[in-house]
C-alpha positions in Angstrom: 116.7 47.7 132.5 119.2 50.2 130.8 120.5 48.6 128.4 116.5 47.5 127.0 115.7 50.8 127.0 118.3 51.8 125.1 118.0 48.9 122.4 114.0 50.0 122.1 115.4 53.4 121.1 118.0 52.8 118.9 115.8 50.7 117.2 112.5 53.1 116.9 114.9 55.5 115.3 116.7 53.5 112.7 116.6 54.8 109.7 116.4 51.3 107.9 113.3 49.6 107.6 111.7 46.2 106.6 109.7 47.2 103.3 106.2 45.4 103.6 106.0 42.4 102.6 103.4 43.5 99.8 105.6 46.4 98.6 108.3 44.1 98.1 106.8 41.8 96.1 105.6 44.8 93.7 109.3 46.0 93.4 111.2 42.5 92.3 108.0 41.7 90.2 108.6 45.0 88.1 112.6 43.9 87.4 111.1 40.8 86.0 108.2 42.5 84.5 109.0 45.9 83.1 106.8 46.1 80.3 104.2 44.3 78.6 106.5 42.9 75.9 107.9 41.3 79.2 104.9 39.4 79.8 104.7 38.1 76.5 108.1 37.0 76.8 107.8 35.1 80.0 104.5 33.4 78.9 105.9 32.9 76.0 109.1 30.9 77.6 106.6 29.2 80.0 104.4 27.7 76.9 107.8 26.6 74.8 109.0 24.4 77.9 105.3 22.9 78.2 106.0 21.0 74.7 103.0 23.6 72.9 103.1 22.7 69.1 100.8 25.5 68.7 100.9 28.7 70.7 98.4 32.1 70.0 99.3 35.3 71.3 96.6 38.2 71.6 97.2 41.9 73.1 95.0 44.8 73.2 95.3 48.4 74.7 99.5 48.0 73.8 99.4 44.5 76.1 98.6 46.7 79.0 94.7 45.6 78.7 95.3 42.3 77.7 98.2 40.3 77.5 97.1 36.5 76.4 99.3 33.7 75.7 96.9 29.9 75.0 98.7 26.9 73.9 98.3 23.2 73.5 100.9 22.3 76.1 100.8 19.9 78.9 98.9 22.4 80.4 98.4 22.4 85.2 96.4 20.0 87.3 94.7 21.9 90.1 97.8 20.7 92.4 100.3 23.1 90.0 97.4 25.9 89.1 97.4 26.1 93.2 101.2 26.7 93.7 102.6 28.1 90.0 101.2 32.1 91.6 104.0 31.5 94.0 107.0 33.7 94.1 110.1 31.6 93.0 107.5 28.3 92.4 108.5 26.7 89.8 109.2 22.6 88.1 112.4 22.6 86.6 114.9 23.5 89.7 115.9 21.5 93.2 118.1 23.4 94.0 121.0 25.6 93.2 123.5 23.2 91.2 120.2 22.3 89.2 121.2 25.8 87.8 124.1 24.0 85.7 122.5 22.0 83.7 118.5 24.2 83.4 117.4 23.5 80.0 114.4 25.5 80.1 113.8 29.2 79.2 112.4 29.5 82.7 113.3 28.0 85.6 113.7 30.7 88.6 109.8 30.8 89.1 109.3 34.7 88.7 107.0 35.2 85.7 103.9 33.8 87.0 104.8 35.3 90.8 105.6 38.7 88.8 102.3 39.2 87.4 99.9 38.6 90.2 101.9 41.3 91.3 101.3 43.8 89.6 98.3 42.7 87.2 95.1 40.5 87.1 96.2 37.0 86.4 94.1 34.4 85.1 95.3 31.2 83.5 92.9 28.7 82.7 94.7 25.0 81.8 94.5 20.9 81.8 96.8 18.4 81.8 94.6 15.7 80.3 92.0 17.2 78.1 89.2 16.6 80.9 89.9 18.0 83.5 90.5 22.3 83.8 91.0 24.6 86.3 90.9 28.3 86.1 92.3 30.5 88.7 92.6 34.1 88.9 94.7 36.6 90.9 95.7 39.8 91.7 98.1 42.4 93.7 97.2 41.8 97.4 95.5 39.0 97.7 96.7 36.0 99.6 97.0 32.2 99.5 95.1 29.9 98.6 93.7 31.5 95.1 90.4 30.5 94.4 90.3 28.0 91.9 86.9 26.9 89.9 85.9 24.1 87.1 86.1 24.7 84.1 86.2 22.9 81.0 89.0 23.2 78.2 91.7 21.0 75.7 95.1 19.9 76.9 97.0 23.1 77.0 97.1 26.5 79.3 95.7 30.2 78.7 97.4 32.7 80.7 96.3 36.2 80.5 97.7 39.5 82.7 95.0 42.0 82.5 94.6 45.4 84.0 98.6 45.7 84.2 99.7 48.3 86.8 96.3 49.9 87.8 97.5 49.7 91.7 101.2 51.2 90.7 100.1 54.2 88.3 103.9 55.4 88.8 105.0 53.4 86.9 101.6 53.2 84.3 102.7 56.6 82.8 106.3 55.0 82.2 105.1 53.0 80.0 104.5 54.2 76.0 102.2 54.2 74.0 100.0 51.7 72.5 101.3 51.6 69.5 104.6 51.9 70.1 104.0 49.4 73.9 102.2 47.0 70.6 105.2 46.9 69.1 107.4 45.8 71.2 105.0 42.8 72.0 105.1 41.7 69.1 108.5 42.2 68.7 109.6 40.0 71.9 106.4 37.3 69.6 108.6 37.3 66.9 112.4 36.9 68.7 110.8 33.6 70.0 109.0 32.7 66.7 112.4 33.1 65.6 114.0 30.4 67.8 112.2 27.5 68.0 110.6 27.3 63.5 109.3 24.0 64.9 106.2 25.7 66.8 103.1 26.9 65.2 102.9 30.9 65.7 99.5 33.5 65.7 99.7 36.8 66.8 96.3 38.8 66.9 96.3 42.8 67.8 93.6 44.9 69.1 91.2 41.5 66.9 93.5 41.9 64.2 95.4 38.6 63.3 98.4 40.2 62.1 101.4 37.2 61.7 100.4 33.2 61.3 103.9 31.6 61.1 103.4 27.8 60.2 105.8 24.8 61.6 108.6 25.5 59.2 111.6 22.2 58.4 113.9 25.2 59.0 115.2 28.1 60.8 116.0 30.1 57.5 112.2 29.3 56.9 111.0 31.0 59.8 113.6 34.0 59.2 112.5 34.7 56.1 108.8 34.5 57.4 109.2 36.6 59.6 111.6 38.9 58.3 111.4 39.7 55.2 109.2 38.0 52.2 109.1 34.8 49.8 110.6 37.1 47.4 113.8 38.1 49.0 114.1 34.7 51.7 115.4 33.4 48.5 118.7 34.4 49.3 119.3 33.4 52.7 120.8 30.5 53.3 121.8 28.0 56.8 125.1 26.9 58.0 125.6 24.4 60.6 128.6 24.8 63.0 129.8 22.6 65.6 133.0 22.9 69.0 133.5 21.2 71.7 130.1 21.5 74.0 127.8 23.4 71.7 127.0 23.5 67.9 124.7 26.5 66.0 123.8 27.3 63.0 124.0 30.7 61.2 121.4 32.0 59.1 122.8 34.4 56.7 121.4 36.7 53.2 123.6 37.6 50.0 124.6 41.0 49.4 121.5 41.5 47.8 119.9 42.0 51.3 122.1 43.8 52.6 121.9 46.8 55.0 123.3 50.0 56.6 122.4 49.2 60.7 122.7 45.8 62.5 118.4 46.0 63.5 118.5 42.3 61.7 121.2 40.4 63.0 120.0 38.3 66.4 122.1 36.0 68.8 120.0 33.2 70.5 121.7 30.9 72.6 119.6 28.2 73.8 116.1 29.3 72.7 116.8 32.7 73.8 117.1 36.1 72.3 120.4 37.3 73.7 122.3 40.6 73.5 126.4 39.6 72.7 128.4 41.8 70.7 130.8 38.4 70.0 128.8 36.9 68.7 127.6 39.5 66.8 130.3 40.7 65.3 131.8 36.9 64.2 128.8 37.3 61.7 130.4 40.2 60.4 134.1 39.4 60.6 132.6 36.2 59.1 131.0 38.1 55.6 133.7 40.4 55.9 134.6 41.5 52.2 131.1 40.7 50.6 129.3 43.8 50.9 129.4 47.2 50.2 131.3 49.0 52.2 129.4 50.7 55.0 126.9 48.1 55.5 125.5 44.8 57.5 125.0 41.4 57.1 121.1 40.0 57.5 121.5 37.4 59.5 121.0 35.2 62.6 123.7 32.9 65.2 121.4 29.9 66.6 124.0 29.3 69.4 123.3 25.5 71.7 125.6 25.3 74.2 126.4 23.0 77.1 124.4 24.9 80.4 127.1 23.8 81.8 128.7 25.9 80.3 127.4 29.3 79.7 125.1 30.9 82.7 121.6 32.3 82.3 121.3 33.6 85.6 123.4 37.1 84.8 120.1 39.9 83.8 116.6 39.5 85.5 115.2 38.9 82.1 117.6 36.4 81.5 119.0 39.1 78.1 122.6 38.1 78.7 124.2 34.8 79.2 127.9 34.6 80.3 129.7 32.0 78.4 132.9 29.8 80.1 134.9 30.4 76.3 133.5 33.0 73.6 136.0 32.6 71.7 136.0 29.4 71.1 131.9 29.7 69.5 133.1 33.4 68.0 135.7 31.7 65.8 134.1 28.5 64.9 130.8 31.0 63.8 133.4 33.6 61.4 135.5 30.6 60.6 132.2 28.8 59.2 131.2 31.7 57.3 134.1 32.5 55.5 134.3 28.9 54.3 130.9 28.8 53.1 131.0 32.7 51.4 134.4 31.4 49.8 133.2 28.4 48.2 129.9 29.5 47.7 131.5 32.0 45.7 133.5 29.7 43.3 130.3 27.4 42.9 128.1 30.7 42.0 131.2 31.3 39.3 130.7 27.9 37.8 127.4 28.2 37.1 128.0 31.8 35.7 130.4 30.2 33.7 128.8 27.9 32.8 125.6 29.8 31.6 128.0 32.2 29.5 129.3 29.6 27.5 125.9 28.5 26.3 126.0 32.1 24.9 122.9 33.5 26.6 121.6 34.2 29.8 118.6 33.3 31.5 115.3 35.0 31.2 115.0 36.3 34.5 118.2 38.4 34.8 118.9 40.5 31.8 121.5 43.1 34.2 122.9 41.6 37.0 125.8 42.6 38.9 129.6 40.5 39.0 128.3 37.9 41.9 125.0 36.3 41.8 124.9 36.3 45.7 128.5 36.2 47.5 131.8 36.7 46.4 135.4 36.7 48.5 137.8 34.0 49.5 141.6 35.0 49.9 142.7 31.1 48.4 142.1 31.8 44.9 145.3 31.5 41.9 148.0 34.2 41.6 149.0 34.5 37.7 150.8 38.1 38.7 155.1 37.2 38.9 156.4 38.2 42.6 158.2 41.1 42.9 155.9 43.8 41.6 155.6 47.8 44.0 152.9 49.1 42.3 150.1 49.7 40.5 152.5 50.4 36.8 154.3 46.9 37.8 150.7 45.3 38.2 149.5 46.2 34.5 152.9 45.3 33.2 152.4 42.0 34.4 148.5 41.7 33.1 150.6 42.6 29.5 153.5 40.6 30.0 150.5 37.4 30.2 147.0 38.1 30.0 144.5 35.3 31.3 142.8 32.4 29.6 139.6 33.0 28.9 137.0 30.2 27.6 136.9 30.7 24.2 132.1 30.4 23.6 130.6 27.6 21.6 128.5 28.5 18.4 127.4 31.0 16.3 127.9 35.2 16.9 124.5 36.7 16.8 123.1 39.2 14.1 124.3 42.0 15.6 128.1 42.5 16.3 131.3 44.7 15.5 128.7 47.9 16.6 126.3 47.3 13.1 123.4 45.4 12.5 123.5 42.8 9.7 120.6 43.2 6.0 117.3 41.7 7.1 117.7 37.9 5.2 121.2 38.5 4.9 123.2 35.6 7.1 125.8 37.3 9.9 129.6 37.1 9.0 131.2 35.5 12.4 133.3 38.0 14.0 136.6 38.7 13.7 137.4 37.7 17.7 135.1 34.6 17.2 134.5 32.7 20.7 136.9 35.6 22.5 135.7 38.6 24.5 136.2 42.4 21.9 137.1 45.4 23.7 134.9 48.4 23.3 136.4 51.3 24.4 135.9 52.9 27.8 133.6 55.7 29.8 134.6 58.2 32.2 138.2 57.7 32.2 136.6 54.6 34.6 135.0 51.7 32.8 135.8 49.7 30.4 133.6 48.1 28.0 134.5 44.3 26.6 131.8 42.4 24.2 131.5 39.1 24.7 129.2 36.8 23.3 125.6 38.4 23.9 126.4 40.3 26.9 128.5 44.0 27.2 130.4 44.0 30.5 131.2 47.3 31.6 134.3 46.8 34.4 135.1 49.7 37.1 138.8 49.9 36.5 139.4 50.4 40.1 137.5 48.0 41.8 139.0 45.1 39.6 142.7 46.3 39.9 141.8 45.8 44.1 140.6 43.2 44.0 143.1 41.4 42.4 146.4 42.8 44.2 144.5 41.7 47.0 144.3 37.7 46.1 147.6 38.3 44.8 148.5 39.8 48.6 146.8 37.1 50.1 148.1 33.9 48.4 152.2 35.5 48.0 154.5 37.3 50.5 154.5 41.0 50.4 157.2 43.2 49.7 159.2 44.6 52.3 161.1 47.8 52.8 163.3 48.8 54.8 162.6 52.6 56.0 165.4 55.4 56.0 164.7 56.8 59.6 162.4 54.8 61.5 159.0 56.7 61.8 158.4 57.1 66.1 154.9 57.1 68.1 152.2 57.1 70.9 150.0 54.9 71.7 146.8 56.5 73.4 145.6 53.4 75.8 147.2 50.0 77.2 144.4 48.0 74.5 146.8 49.9 71.4 149.8 49.1 73.2 148.5 45.3 74.6 147.5 44.9 70.5 150.7 45.5 68.9 153.0 43.1 71.2 150.4 40.6 70.8 150.2 41.6 67.2 154.0 42.1 66.4 155.1 38.7 64.4 152.1 38.8 62.4 152.6 42.1 61.6 156.2 41.3 60.3 154.2 38.7 58.2 152.4 41.7 56.7 155.5 43.8 56.1 154.8 46.7 59.3 158.4 45.6 61.4 158.3 47.6 64.4 160.2 48.0 67.9 159.1 49.1 71.2 161.9 51.9 72.8 160.4 53.2 76.4 157.0 54.3 75.8 157.5 54.8 72.5 157.0 52.2 69.3 158.9 52.7 66.1 158.4 51.5 62.8 161.1 50.4 61.2 159.7 48.7 57.7 156.9 48.7 55.7 154.9 47.0 52.4 156.8 48.1 49.3 155.4 51.0 47.8 154.3 52.0 51.1 153.0 56.4 50.4 150.7 57.0 53.2 151.0 60.0 55.5 152.8 59.2 59.1 149.8 59.7 60.4 148.1 57.5 58.2 150.1 55.2 58.2 149.5 54.7 62.3 146.1 54.8 61.9 145.9 52.4 59.5 148.2 49.4 61.6 145.6 50.5 64.8 142.4 50.1 63.0 144.0 46.5 62.5 142.9 46.3 66.2 139.1 45.8 65.3 139.4 43.6 62.2 139.8 40.5 64.9 140.6 37.1 63.3 140.8 39.2 59.8 143.6 41.2 59.4 145.5 39.6 56.6 142.7 40.4 54.7 142.0 44.0 56.2 145.5 44.7 55.9 145.4 43.8 52.7 142.0 45.9 51.7 144.4 48.5 52.4 147.4 48.0 50.6 145.5 47.4 47.5 143.1 50.4 47.9 146.4 52.9 47.8 147.9 50.7 45.1 144.9 49.8 42.4 145.0 52.3 39.4 142.3 55.4 40.7 138.9 56.0 39.1 140.0 58.9 36.4 143.8 57.7 35.1 144.3 57.4 31.9 144.9 53.4 30.2 145.9 52.5 27.2 143.7 50.6 25.4 146.0 47.2 25.8 146.4 48.0 29.1 142.7 48.8 29.9 141.6 45.5 28.3 144.3 43.4 30.0 142.3 44.4 33.6 138.9 43.6 32.0 140.2 40.3 30.7 141.6 38.8 34.3 138.6 40.9 35.9 136.1 38.6 34.0 138.4 35.7 35.0 137.9 36.9 38.3 136.4 34.0 40.9 135.1 36.6 43.0 134.3 39.9 41.1 134.0 42.4 44.5 137.1 44.1 45.1 137.8 43.5 49.0 135.1 47.0 50.3 132.6 44.3 48.8 131.5 45.8 45.3 130.3 45.1 41.8 134.0 45.1 40.1 131.5 44.4 36.6 128.2 44.6 35.4 126.8 42.8 32.3 123.8 43.6 29.9 122.7 41.6 27.4 121.4 42.1 23.6 118.1 41.5 24.4 117.5 43.7 27.2 120.0 47.0 25.4 117.7 46.8 22.8 114.2 46.6 24.2 116.0 50.0 26.6 116.5 51.6 23.0 112.9 50.0 22.0 115.0 48.4 18.8 113.8 45.1 17.5 116.4 42.3 16.2 
């Protein structure tokens, strides 16, 4: 009896209490439905899983007053509707093992139960278009729910009303209606991007805002949802596959670059996820094709065997753990690099073909060095090996200037800086069919006349690209240091990088050794002229280059060895540099800036209001 009394006393004073079931449901629901946008996301997942072809989303009051998704999918019968709102009620899995093969967006059976715990939930559904049922449940209501017969075509309408009315503390922390509505709209766009084959409509406070008809390709839906018909023309779609996965890549050209990463999207099996590695793969794969400091526009759509990924590590499934993320990263970045290189060559051939015809299209009076993409490492090298800096590179140009295809046909009436008199036939230019040196401007730009165009070449950007191509296509000359340059790392990560990449650094003409806790630089590229601190910083910065170490290092070398803005070039050197610049397969510097721009004769005449 004494023992029982002691136990009763201990229980009565225990600080650990079991929450009432309804309170536990509301707390758990808060992990799934943290704001109205989560309702939209979960309802959309269910509609897509039901094989809907058309989906309509409606929000009122930022989604707090009303959040509704209507679909024409498979629908539910009376028994399904009676159970669907209960916690962990699901048609997707039957056991823990099924998680390894679940291919649906939803599978845990939390969405409708969570919605019913924090709002008034209404569902109208029909599995056959004849019998339809209406369910209405809310916080605190017990099983069985109220079910009424109604009328509806095949599909479901899922509606949440008065979100968080019974949890005022959580409601106070929501944003303003406009901000919450914007988040609902973003959740809608995320799903529309992932499933272009489905038609989507979005209505906010009675106003239709978006309508995306079914599209044949992901880039079409990407353009419709985020860009417009004009800029959407600069999007490209690439397919890549690996063991157990495939990926569609949508990528925009430099015309669409941004100063932030807000238009980089990553999807895995139809879910938008937060995955820095795959977003980084988009940037690595297009490195050198965008102006310095800017970022591409695009998306990675990964379709992976569910057994090779864990989608169950985040309450809202915003994160995924891949079994082999490196393989996906490598496939994405490699496919993009290969595409950009091939596309660069193709557009350059098209450009030259247009140039050989003696004019250019009416739609582009002014243009930059490459139509969409530039870059790539595997281009022909014209310079002899053994150069050690800008002077040697310039000498190489003078020794063997590049061949340049002649222009067929007559030159225009205007040439050599003057007009032909009215009615008088134009003389033939002395440099018929060849580029003509026209001078320099601002100690930076070289001007060349060629056919009906005036080319304005950036001498620094041009020389950078030439050196860059050569650094990547031939061994980098190495120079032993008279005395080793010692330095210490600041983290274990830096030590691991140097240990792992020692051989690769040696191929880049950087020899390093470790002496105790100190690293020693024994050799550097010939012509290296940076100070000790800058040298160490540039080497350690290669950690961020991923698979593009050689490209990053070549960009560093050529930037410091190329002729500078303001450097004097005599006419022969300037013309030789200009001709090689115009013959470049990729007219962009390694940082993405155009090497040259051009203006047509007609455009120049129009600019000064002069007739022909």
